[in-house]
C-alpha positions as CSV (number, residue, x, y, z in Angstrom):
1,M,-37.4,-26.3,-10.5
2,I,-34.9,-29.1,-9.7
3,A,-35.9,-30.9,-6.8
4,G,-33.2,-29.9,-4.1
5,A,-32.2,-26.6,-6.3
6,L,-32.2,-23.2,-4.6
7,A,-34.9,-21.0,-5.4
8,P,-34.2,-17.5,-7.4
9,D,-33.5,-14.7,-4.6
10,N,-36.6,-13.3,-6.2
11,L,-39.1,-15.6,-5.4
12,L,-37.7,-16.4,-1.3
13,E,-40.2,-14.8,1.3
14,E,-38.5,-12.9,3.6
15,K,-40.8,-12.6,6.6
16,P,-41.5,-9.2,7.8
17,T,-40.1,-7.3,10.8
18,M,-42.1,-8.0,13.9
19,T,-44.7,-5.7,14.4
20,Y,-45.3,-6.2,18.0
21,I,-43.2,-5.1,20.9
22,I,-44.3,-4.9,24.7
23,N,-44.3,-1.7,26.0
24,D,-43.4,-0.4,30.1
25,D,-47.1,-0.8,30.9
26,C,-46.8,-4.5,30.8
27,T,-47.0,-5.9,34.7
28,K,-46.3,-10.0,33.9
29,C,-49.4,-11.2,34.2
30,G,-48.9,-13.5,31.8
31,D,-52.4,-13.6,29.8
32,C,-50.5,-13.5,27.2
33,V,-48.1,-16.1,27.3
34,D,-50.8,-18.5,28.0
35,E,-52.0,-17.3,24.6
36,C,-49.8,-16.9,22.1
37,P,-49.9,-19.8,19.8
38,V,-46.7,-19.9,18.9
39,E,-45.0,-19.2,22.4
40,C,-43.4,-16.9,21.2
41,I,-43.2,-13.9,24.5
42,T,-41.4,-15.1,27.6
43,E,-40.9,-13.0,31.1
44,G,-38.0,-10.5,30.1
45,E,-36.8,-8.7,33.5
46,D,-39.0,-5.3,34.0
47,K,-42.1,-7.3,31.4
48,M,-42.5,-9.7,29.0
49,V,-40.7,-10.0,25.8
50,I,-41.6,-10.9,22.1
51,D,-39.1,-13.0,20.9
52,P,-39.3,-11.0,17.1
53,D,-38.3,-14.4,14.9
54,E,-40.7,-16.2,16.4
55,C,-43.3,-13.9,16.1
56,I,-46.3,-14.2,13.3
57,D,-47.9,-11.3,14.0
58,C,-51.1,-12.5,15.1
59,G,-52.5,-10.0,17.3
60,T,-53.2,-12.5,20.3
61,C,-51.1,-10.3,22.9
62,E,-52.6,-7.1,22.2
63,E,-56.7,-8.9,22.1
64,V,-56.2,-10.4,26.0
65,C,-53.4,-7.4,27.9
66,P,-55.9,-6.6,30.4
67,V,-53.5,-2.8,30.5
68,D,-52.5,-2.8,26.8
69,A,-49.2,-3.4,27.0
70,P,-49.0,-5.2,23.0
71,K,-48.6,-2.5,20.7
72,A,-48.4,-2.9,17.1
73,E,-45.0,-1.4,16.2
74,D,-44.2,1.7,13.4
């Protein structure tokens, strides 16, 4: 491929949709924010919120949450 040329559409990988959401059990303790390796979790009005464009689906938030609020989205 020539430098600077665009890759064919079949070679471009699309980022999968976010697989983690934070449910209403969230107490906004901030443990997930402190542990998120890409800093994609911010404080929302009623609960913490995951930015789907930044989330890498690592599952760290789910592991550290004391109330099991982050869940894999079906």
